TIDREN-213906 format. One line per 4 residues: number of its first residue (from 1); for each residue z, x, y of C-alpha. Coordinates in nm, 4 decimals. Example, Ala and Ser with C-alpha at 12.3 -4.5 7.8 and 13.67 -1.06 7.14 Angstrom:
REM TIDREN-213906
1	0.7800 1.2300 -0.4500 ~ 0.7140 1.3670 -0.1060 .
This chain:
REM TIDREN-213906
1	0.4830 3.9271 1.4114 ~ 0.3526 3.5716 1.4000 ~ 0.0474 3.4446 1.5842 ~ 0.2780 3.2255 1.7940 .
5	0.4734 3.5326 1.9060 ~ 0.1541 3.7149 2.0000 ~ 0.0300 3.4121 2.1945 ~ 0.3652 3.3883 2.3719 .
9	0.3395 3.7520 2.4766 ~ -0.0130 3.6990 2.6084 ~ 0.0644 3.3767 2.7929 ~ 0.4113 3.4764 2.9068 .
13	0.5734 3.1621 2.7696 ~ 0.6885 2.9753 2.4664 ~ 0.4654 2.6711 2.5214 ~ 0.1629 2.8211 2.3464 .
17	0.1202 2.7189 1.9849 ~ -0.1399 2.7940 1.7237 ~ -0.4114 2.5351 1.6798 ~ -0.5545 2.5363 1.3295 .
21	-0.8836 2.3801 1.2272 ~ -0.8858 2.1211 0.9523 ~ -1.1054 2.3391 0.7329 ~ -0.8523 2.6230 0.7618 .
25	-0.5572 2.3892 0.7056 ~ -0.7149 2.2515 0.3874 ~ -0.7021 2.6039 0.2437 ~ -0.3217 2.6059 0.2843 .
29	-0.2724 2.2692 0.1096 ~ -0.0680 2.3204 -0.2057 ~ 0.0659 2.6571 -0.0917 ~ 0.4399 2.6719 -0.1617 .
33	0.5026 2.8355 0.1757 ~ 0.3230 2.5649 0.3741 ~ 0.4644 2.2282 0.4775 ~ 0.2570 1.9505 0.6316 .
37	0.4330 1.7104 0.8670 ~ 0.2750 1.3928 1.0036 ~ 0.4328 1.2960 1.3366 ~ 0.2639 0.9557 1.3663 .
41	0.4609 0.6334 1.3312 ~ 0.5300 0.4933 0.9856 ~ 0.2974 0.2022 1.0691 ~ 0.0094 0.4350 1.1537 .
45	0.0601 0.6248 0.8302 ~ 0.0717 0.3012 0.6274 ~ -0.2588 0.1912 0.7807 ~ -0.4573 0.5112 0.7332 .
49	-0.2668 0.7274 0.4872 ~ -0.1686 1.0857 0.5463 ~ -0.2059 1.4310 0.4002 ~ -0.1054 1.4252 0.0351 .
53	0.2523 1.5506 0.0073 ~ 0.3162 1.5532 0.3830 ~ 0.6541 1.4653 0.5265 ~ 0.6330 1.1740 0.7685 .
57	0.8578 1.2392 1.0670 ~ 0.7549 1.0396 1.3756 ~ 0.7600 1.2502 1.6913 ~ 1.0508 1.0529 1.8387 .
61	1.2573 1.1443 1.5276 ~ 1.1660 1.5137 1.5217 ~ 1.4922 1.6468 1.6648 ~ 1.6936 1.4482 1.4110 .
65	1.5143 1.6154 1.1185 ~ 1.4210 1.9622 1.2438 ~ 1.7381 2.1659 1.2161 ~ 1.6834 2.5423 1.2488 .
69	1.9763 2.6005 1.0123 ~ 1.7973 2.4057 0.7352 ~ 2.0364 2.1094 0.7301 ~ 1.7599 1.8560 0.8071 .
73	1.4358 1.7592 0.6304 ~ 1.2673 2.0796 0.7492 ~ 1.3274 2.4264 0.6053 ~ 1.5464 2.6654 0.7999 .
77	1.3637 2.8399 1.0845 ~ 1.4337 3.1808 0.9331 ~ 1.2609 3.0859 0.6037 ~ 0.9351 3.1585 0.7850 .
81	0.7478 2.8704 0.6200 ~ 0.4140 2.7700 0.7696 ~ 0.4492 2.4230 0.9227 ~ 0.1271 2.2384 0.9998 .
85	0.1735 1.9301 1.2128 ~ -0.0718 1.6402 1.2248 ~ -0.1118 1.3187 1.4218 ~ -0.4077 1.0978 1.5151 .
89	-0.5774 1.3375 1.7585 ~ -0.3704 1.6546 1.7925 ~ -0.1770 1.5596 2.1072 ~ 0.1539 1.4519 1.9519 .
93	0.1379 1.7205 1.6844 ~ 0.0778 1.9795 1.9582 ~ 0.3887 1.8565 2.1354 ~ 0.5823 1.8701 1.8082 .
97	0.4635 2.2264 1.7422 ~ 0.5845 2.3324 2.0892 ~ 0.9225 2.1679 2.0246 ~ 0.9587 2.3489 1.6931 .
101	0.8578 2.6801 1.8509 ~ 1.1319 2.6251 2.1080 ~ 1.3806 2.5786 1.8227 ~ 1.2827 2.9116 1.6665 .
105	1.0192 2.8017 1.4155 ~ 0.7669 3.0831 1.4518 ~ 0.4923 2.9485 1.2250 ~ 0.4415 2.5945 1.3536 .
109	0.0752 2.5041 1.4031 ~ -0.1086 2.2033 1.5404 ~ -0.3895 2.0556 1.3274 ~ -0.6800 2.0267 1.5717 .
113	-0.8561 1.6916 1.5590 ~ -0.5767 1.5149 1.3752 ~ -0.5886 1.3216 1.0510 ~ -0.9555 1.2279 1.0994 .
117	-1.0540 1.5955 1.1058 ~ -0.8463 1.6527 0.7922 ~ -1.0232 1.3694 0.6123 ~ -1.3699 1.4909 0.7249 .
121	-1.2843 1.8416 0.5977 ~ -1.2197 1.6971 0.2520 ~ -0.8419 1.7277 0.2651 ~ -0.6405 1.5441 0.0008 .
125	-0.5032 1.2114 0.1221 ~ -0.1962 1.0171 0.0095 ~ 0.0385 0.7495 0.1340 .
């Protein structure tokens, strides 16, 4: 059972998502079962960079790319990949994580503190 499922049982809803610290997220970087997704705009990513290897899918495009059957940019929901979402502060990525949880992605997590926290934790950056 995933942490999201446990949180849902405790809170009685599907709006609870895992928040992961940047230092914990850095440990998952490079793991074949972990995908990083930056939900900021392309302009924001061009200005500041993003997590090395992350997919850039702005929040307003999320539903076009997150297909639980695997036909979009994201893996299928039943592949049980860890998806760590990032934005500038954690607000948009938290919203994205809740949307994915509602679609059946059980291991979607919000990177607390956003891209700045990632950078301060020594996470690898790219464009």
